[in-house]
DSSP file (Angstrom, degrees, kcal/mol; ACC not computed):
  #  RESIDUE AA STRUCTURE BP1 BP2  ACC     N-H-->O    O-->H-N    N-H-->O    O-->H-N    TCO  KAPPA ALPHA  PHI   PSI    X-CA   Y-CA   Z-CA
    1    1 A X              0   0    0      0, 0.0     2,-0.2     0, 0.0     0, 0.0   0.000 360.0 360.0 360.0 137.8   -4.3  -22.4   52.7
    2    2 A X        -     0   0    0      1,-0.1     2,-0.3     0, 0.0     0, 0.0  -0.494 360.0-123.4 -74.6 136.0   -1.8  -22.6   49.9
    3    3 A X        -     0   0    0     -2,-0.2     2,-0.4     1,-0.0    -1,-0.1  -0.624  25.9-155.8 -82.3 140.6   -1.0  -26.1   48.5
    4    4 A X        -     0   0    0     -2,-0.3    66,-0.1    67,-0.0    67,-0.0  -0.944  18.8-112.1-120.1 138.2    2.7  -26.9   48.6
    5    5 A X        -     0   0    0     -2,-0.4     2,-1.3     1,-0.1     3,-0.1  -0.304  25.6-116.9 -64.2 149.3    4.4  -29.5   46.3
    6    6 A X    >   -     0   0    0      1,-0.2     3,-1.6     2,-0.0     4,-0.2  -0.741  34.1-176.1 -82.3  89.0    5.8  -32.7   47.7
    7    7 A X  G >>  +     0   0    0     -2,-1.3     4,-1.8     1,-0.3     3,-1.6   0.673  69.2  80.4 -69.9 -15.6    9.5  -32.0   46.9
    8    8 A X  G 34 S+     0   0    0      1,-0.3    -1,-0.3     2,-0.2    -2,-0.0   0.636  75.3  74.7 -66.4 -12.6   10.5  -35.4   48.2
    9    9 A X  G <4 S+     0   0    0     -3,-1.6    -1,-0.3     1,-0.1    31,-0.2   0.774 108.8  29.4 -68.7 -25.5    9.3  -36.9   44.9
   10   10 A X  T <4 S+     0   0    0     -3,-1.6    30,-1.3     1,-0.3    31,-0.6   0.826 133.0  23.4-100.9 -44.1   12.5  -35.5   43.2
   11   11 A X  E  <  -A   39   0A   0     -4,-1.8     2,-0.8    28,-0.2    -1,-0.3  -0.978  62.7-161.5-133.9 121.9   15.0  -35.4   46.0
   12   12 A X  E     -A   38   0A   0     26,-3.1    26,-1.7    -2,-0.4    -4,-0.1  -0.847  18.8-142.2-107.1 101.2   14.9  -37.7   49.2
   13   13 A X  E     +A   37   0A   0     -2,-0.8    24,-0.3    24,-0.2     3,-0.1  -0.295  20.5 179.8 -60.4 140.1   17.0  -36.2   52.0
   14   14 A X  E     +     0   0A   0     22,-3.8     2,-0.3     1,-0.4    23,-0.2   0.730  66.3   7.1-106.4 -41.6   18.9  -38.9   54.0
   15   15 A X  E     -A   36   0A   0     21,-1.7    21,-2.3     2,-0.0     2,-0.4  -0.997  55.3-159.0-148.5 143.8   20.8  -36.7   56.6
   16   16 A X  E     -A   35   0A   0     -2,-0.3     2,-0.5    19,-0.2    19,-0.2  -0.999   2.1-168.2-126.0 132.5   21.0  -33.1   57.6
   17   17 A X  E     -A   34   0A   0     17,-2.2    17,-2.7    -2,-0.4     2,-0.4  -0.976  17.8-170.6-117.5 110.8   24.0  -31.6   59.4
   18   18 A X  E     -A   33   0A   0     -2,-0.5     2,-0.4    15,-0.2    15,-0.2  -0.901  15.2-179.1-114.0 128.3   23.1  -28.1   60.7
   19   19 A X  E     -A   32   0A   0     13,-2.7    13,-2.4    -2,-0.4     2,-0.4  -0.987  14.4-177.6-127.8 119.0   25.3  -25.4   62.2
   20   20 A X  E     -A   31   0A   0     -2,-0.4     2,-0.5    11,-0.2    11,-0.2  -0.889  24.9-159.0-120.7 148.3   23.8  -22.2   63.4
   21   21 A X  E     -A   30   0A   0      9,-3.4     9,-1.9    -2,-0.4     2,-0.4  -0.976  25.4-154.3-118.5 113.9   25.0  -18.9   64.8
   22   22 A X  E     -A   29   0A   0     -2,-0.5     2,-0.6     7,-0.2     7,-0.2  -0.766  11.9-163.2 -99.3 135.5   22.0  -17.3   66.5
   23   23 A X  E  >> +A   28   0A   0      5,-2.8     5,-2.0    -2,-0.4     4,-0.7  -0.892  10.9 178.2-113.5  91.4   21.8  -13.5   67.0
   24   24 A X  T  45S+     0   0    0     -2,-0.6     3,-0.4     1,-0.2    -1,-0.1   0.862  75.9  58.8 -65.1 -38.0   19.2  -13.1   69.6
   25   25 A X  T  45S+     0   0    0      1,-0.2    -1,-0.2    -3,-0.1    -2,-0.0   0.932 117.8  31.2 -60.0 -47.8   19.5   -9.3   69.8
   26   26 A X  T  45S-     0   0    0      2,-0.1    -1,-0.2    -3,-0.0    -2,-0.2   0.396 106.4-125.5 -93.4   0.8   18.7   -8.9   66.1
   27   27 A X  T  <5S+     0   0    0     -4,-0.7     2,-0.3    -3,-0.4    -3,-0.2   0.939  72.3 107.3  51.9  52.7   16.4  -12.0   65.9
   28   28 A X  E   < -A   23   0A   0     -5,-2.0    -5,-2.8     2,-0.0     2,-0.3  -0.893  50.3-152.2-144.4 175.8   18.3  -13.6   63.1
   29   29 A X  E     -A   22   0A   0     -2,-0.3     2,-0.3    -7,-0.2    -7,-0.2  -0.961   3.5-161.1-147.9 163.3   20.7  -16.4   62.4
   30   30 A X  E     +A   21   0A   0     -9,-1.9    -9,-3.4    -2,-0.3     2,-0.3  -0.953  31.9 117.1-139.2 154.4   23.4  -17.4   60.1
   31   31 A X  E     -A   20   0A   0     -2,-0.3     2,-0.4   -11,-0.2   -11,-0.2  -0.998  48.5 -90.2 172.9-170.3   24.8  -21.0   59.4
   32   32 A X  E     -A   19   0A   0    -13,-2.4   -13,-2.7    -2,-0.3     2,-0.4  -0.993  21.5-164.7-135.5 140.2   25.5  -23.8   57.2
   33   33 A X  E     -A   18   0A   0     -2,-0.4    56,-2.4   -15,-0.2     2,-0.6  -0.994   4.1-161.7-125.6 130.1   23.5  -27.0   56.3
   34   34 A X  E     -AB  17  88A   0    -17,-2.7   -17,-2.2    -2,-0.4     2,-0.5  -0.962  13.2-170.5-107.9 121.6   24.9  -30.1   54.7
   35   35 A X  E     -AB  16  87A   0     52,-2.9    52,-3.2    -2,-0.6     2,-0.4  -0.940   5.8-168.7-114.8 123.0   22.2  -32.3   53.2
   36   36 A X  E     +AB  15  86A   0    -21,-2.3   -22,-3.8    -2,-0.5   -21,-1.7  -0.906  30.1 124.2-107.0 143.9   22.9  -35.8   51.9
   37   37 A X  E     -AB  13  85A   0     48,-2.0    48,-3.2    -2,-0.4     2,-0.4  -0.977  52.6 -89.7-177.1-175.2   20.2  -37.5   49.8
   38   38 A X  E     -AB  12  84A   0    -26,-1.7   -26,-3.1    -2,-0.3     2,-0.5  -0.945  21.9-161.2-120.9 132.3   19.2  -39.3   46.6
   39   39 A X  E     -AB  11  83A   0     44,-2.8    44,-2.4    -2,-0.4   -28,-0.2  -0.965   5.8-162.1-112.9 126.4   17.7  -37.7   43.5
   40   40 A X  S    S+     0   0    0    -30,-1.3    42,-0.2    -2,-0.5    -1,-0.1   0.694  94.0  23.0 -77.0 -18.6   15.9  -40.1   41.1
   41   41 A X  S    S-     0   0    0    -31,-0.6    41,-0.3     2,-0.3    -1,-0.2   0.439 108.0-105.2-123.7  -7.4   16.2  -37.6   38.3
   42   42 A X  S    S+     0   0    0      1,-0.4     2,-0.3    39,-0.3    39,-0.1   0.295  83.5 124.6  92.3 -10.4   19.1  -35.3   39.1
   43   43 A X        -     0   0    0    -33,-0.2     2,-0.5    37,-0.1    -1,-0.4  -0.649  43.1-165.4 -85.2 136.3   16.6  -32.5   40.0
   44   44 A X  E     +E   75   0B   0     31,-0.7    31,-2.7    -2,-0.3     2,-0.4  -0.974  10.4 174.4-129.6 117.1   17.0  -31.0   43.6
   45   45 A X  E     +E   74   0B   0     -2,-0.5     2,-0.3   -38,-0.3    29,-0.2  -0.967   4.0 174.3-120.9 139.9   14.2  -28.9   45.0
   46   46 A X  E     -E   73   0B   0     27,-2.1    27,-2.4    -2,-0.4     2,-0.4  -0.936  33.6-113.8-136.5 159.1   14.1  -27.6   48.6
   47   47 A X  E     +E   72   0B   0     -2,-0.3    25,-0.2    25,-0.2    24,-0.1  -0.769  34.8 169.4 -89.1 140.7   11.9  -25.2   50.7
   48   48 A X    >   -     0   0    0     23,-3.3     3,-1.3    -2,-0.4     2,-0.2  -0.265   8.2-178.9-149.2  58.3   13.7  -22.0   51.6
   49   49 A X  T 3  S-     0   0    0      1,-0.3     3,-0.1    21,-0.1    -2,-0.0  -0.421  74.4 -11.3 -65.9 128.0   11.1  -19.6   53.1
   50   50 A X  T 3  S+     0   0    0     -2,-0.2     2,-0.3     1,-0.2    -1,-0.3   0.674 101.3 137.0  59.3  22.9   12.6  -16.3   54.0
   51   51 A X    <   -     0   0    0     -3,-1.3     2,-0.6     2,-0.0    -1,-0.2  -0.776  46.6-147.2-102.8 142.0   16.2  -17.6   53.7
   52   52 A X        -     0   0    0     -2,-0.3     2,-0.6    -3,-0.1    -3,-0.0  -0.963  16.5-157.2-102.8 118.6   19.1  -15.7   52.0
   53   53 A X        +     0   0    0     -2,-0.6     3,-0.1     1,-0.1    12,-0.1  -0.881  18.6 173.5-102.3 122.7   21.5  -18.2   50.4
   54   54 A X        +     0   0    0     -2,-0.6     2,-0.3    35,-0.3    -1,-0.1   0.807  66.3   8.5 -95.0 -33.3   25.0  -17.0   49.8
   55   55 A X        -     0   0    0     34,-0.4     2,-0.4     9,-0.0    -1,-0.3  -0.998  54.3-167.8-152.3 143.4   26.7  -20.1   48.5
   56   56 A X  E     -C   63   0A   0      7,-0.5     7,-2.6    -2,-0.3     2,-0.4  -0.999   3.2-173.5-133.9 133.0   25.8  -23.6   47.3
   57   57 A X  E     -CD  62  88A   0     31,-2.5    31,-2.7    -2,-0.4     2,-0.6  -0.991   4.7-167.7-127.3 125.5   28.2  -26.5   46.7
   58   58 A X  E >  S-CD  61  87A   0      3,-3.1     3,-2.0    -2,-0.4    29,-0.2  -0.947  73.9 -24.5-116.4 116.2   26.8  -29.7   45.2
   59   59 A X  T 3  S-     0   0    0     27,-2.9    -1,-0.2    -2,-0.6    28,-0.1   0.844 128.4 -48.6  50.1  38.3   29.1  -32.8   45.3
   60   60 A X  T 3  S+     0   0    0     26,-0.3     2,-0.3     1,-0.3    -1,-0.3   0.427 120.9 104.1  88.3  -0.7   32.1  -30.5   45.5
   61   61 A X  E <  S-C   58   0A   0     -3,-2.0    -3,-3.1    18,-0.1    -1,-0.3  -0.844  80.2 -95.0-114.3 149.4   31.0  -28.3   42.6
   62   62 A X  E     -C   57   0A   0     -2,-0.3    16,-0.5    -5,-0.2     2,-0.3  -0.384  46.4-170.7 -59.6 138.5   29.6  -24.8   42.6
   63   63 A X  E     -C   56   0A   0     -7,-2.6    -7,-0.5    14,-0.1     2,-0.3  -0.794  12.2-142.5-125.3 167.5   25.8  -24.7   42.4
   64   64 A X  E     -F   76   0B   0     12,-2.3    12,-2.2    -2,-0.3     2,-0.5  -0.883   7.3-140.9-126.3 160.1   23.1  -22.2   42.0
   65   65 A X  E     -F   75   0B   0     -2,-0.3     2,-0.5    10,-0.2    10,-0.2  -0.990  10.1-162.8-124.1 126.5   19.6  -21.7   43.5
   66   66 A X  E     -F   74   0B   0      8,-2.2     8,-2.3    -2,-0.5     2,-0.3  -0.939  22.5-127.2-108.3 126.9   16.7  -20.5   41.4
   67   67 A X  E     -F   73   0B   0     -2,-0.5     6,-0.2     6,-0.2     2,-0.2  -0.566  33.5-179.9 -77.6 135.4   13.7  -19.2   43.4
   68   68 A X        -     0   0    0      4,-2.9     3,-0.5    -2,-0.3     4,-0.3  -0.601  35.4 -67.2-119.7-178.6   10.4  -20.8   42.4
   69   69 A X  S >  S+     0   0    0      1,-0.2     3,-1.5    -2,-0.2    -1,-0.2  -0.217 111.0  30.5 -63.8 162.6    6.8  -20.4   43.6
   70   70 A X  T 3  S-     0   0    0      1,-0.3    -1,-0.2   -66,-0.1   -21,-0.1   0.803 131.7 -65.2  61.3  34.8    5.7  -21.4   47.1
   71   71 A X  T 3  S+     0   0    0     -3,-0.5   -23,-3.3     1,-0.2    -1,-0.3   0.706  98.5 139.1  62.3  21.5    9.0  -20.7   48.7
   72   72 A X  E <   -E   47   0B   0     -3,-1.5    -4,-2.9    -4,-0.3     2,-0.3  -0.602  36.6-158.6 -95.1 156.0   10.8  -23.4   46.8
   73   73 A X  E     -EF  46  67B   0    -27,-2.4   -27,-2.1    -6,-0.2     2,-0.6  -0.978  10.6-143.5-131.2 150.5   14.2  -23.3   45.2
   74   74 A X  E     -EF  45  66B   0     -8,-2.3    -8,-2.2    -2,-0.3     2,-0.5  -0.956  17.1-151.3-112.3 121.7   15.7  -25.4   42.5
   75   75 A X  E     -EF  44  65B   0    -31,-2.7   -31,-0.7    -2,-0.6     2,-0.3  -0.794  18.9-180.0 -97.9 133.0   19.4  -26.2   43.0
   76   76 A X  E     + F   0  64B   0    -12,-2.2   -12,-2.3    -2,-0.5     2,-0.3  -0.911   9.2 173.0-131.3 153.5   21.3  -26.8   39.8
   77   77 A X        -     0   0    0     -2,-0.3     3,-0.1   -14,-0.2   -14,-0.1  -0.890  48.8 -90.4-148.2 175.2   25.0  -27.6   39.1
   78   78 A X  S    S+     0   0    0    -16,-0.5     2,-0.7    -2,-0.3    -1,-0.1   0.908 113.5  40.4 -62.7 -47.0   27.0  -28.5   36.0
   79   79 A X  S    S+     0   0    0     -3,-0.0     2,-0.5     2,-0.0    -1,-0.2  -0.888  70.1 168.8-112.9 107.1   26.5  -32.3   36.2
   80   80 A X        +     0   0    0     -2,-0.7     2,-0.3    -3,-0.1   -37,-0.1  -0.977  13.7 132.4-124.2 123.1   23.1  -33.5   37.3
   81   81 A X        -     0   0    0     -2,-0.5   -39,-0.3   -39,-0.1   -40,-0.2  -0.944  62.6 -64.3-153.4 168.3   22.0  -37.0   37.0
   82   82 A X  S    S+     0   0    0    -41,-0.3     2,-0.3    -2,-0.3   -42,-0.2  -0.327  86.8  75.1 -59.3 138.5   20.2  -39.6   39.2
   83   83 A X  E    S-B   39   0A   0    -44,-2.4   -44,-2.8     2,-0.0     2,-0.2  -0.945  80.8 -32.4 151.4-173.2   22.3  -40.5   42.2
   84   84 A X  E     -B   38   0A   0     -2,-0.3     2,-0.4   -46,-0.2   -46,-0.2  -0.549  52.6-167.1 -82.2 142.9   23.5  -39.5   45.6
   85   85 A X  E     -B   37   0A   0    -48,-3.2   -48,-2.0    -2,-0.2     2,-0.5  -0.955  20.2-159.4-131.0 148.6   24.1  -35.9   46.4
   86   86 A X  E     -B   36   0A   0     -2,-0.4   -27,-2.9   -50,-0.2     2,-0.5  -0.990  20.7-171.1-122.1 119.1   25.9  -33.9   49.1
   87   87 A X  E     -BD  35  58A   0    -52,-3.2   -52,-2.9    -2,-0.5     2,-0.5  -0.934   7.8-166.2-116.9 129.8   24.6  -30.3   49.2
   88   88 A X  E      BD  34  57A   0    -31,-2.7   -31,-2.5    -2,-0.5   -54,-0.2  -0.972 360.0 360.0-116.4 126.0   26.3  -27.6   51.3
   89   89 A X              0   0    0    -56,-2.4   -34,-0.4    -2,-0.5   -35,-0.3   0.273 360.0 360.0-127.9 360.0   24.3  -24.4   51.7
């Protein structure tokens, strides 16, 4: 079994608000998640196995997702420092 990083060391989620549209016929889904949490370093890493991400907003600013190993993504935005974040994906 593959070892997976403990992403919570960089970003600690506090709350998730998830909205899904499920397409049972095609066995797929679409939706939005809003994650609030705290980053001790300004770095935000999340697991995103088999997900297509169309848009990311971090604290009201456009963000990007960089795919990493082990189904992880790094979310970046223009101003990243320690503090509370609201991420909409």
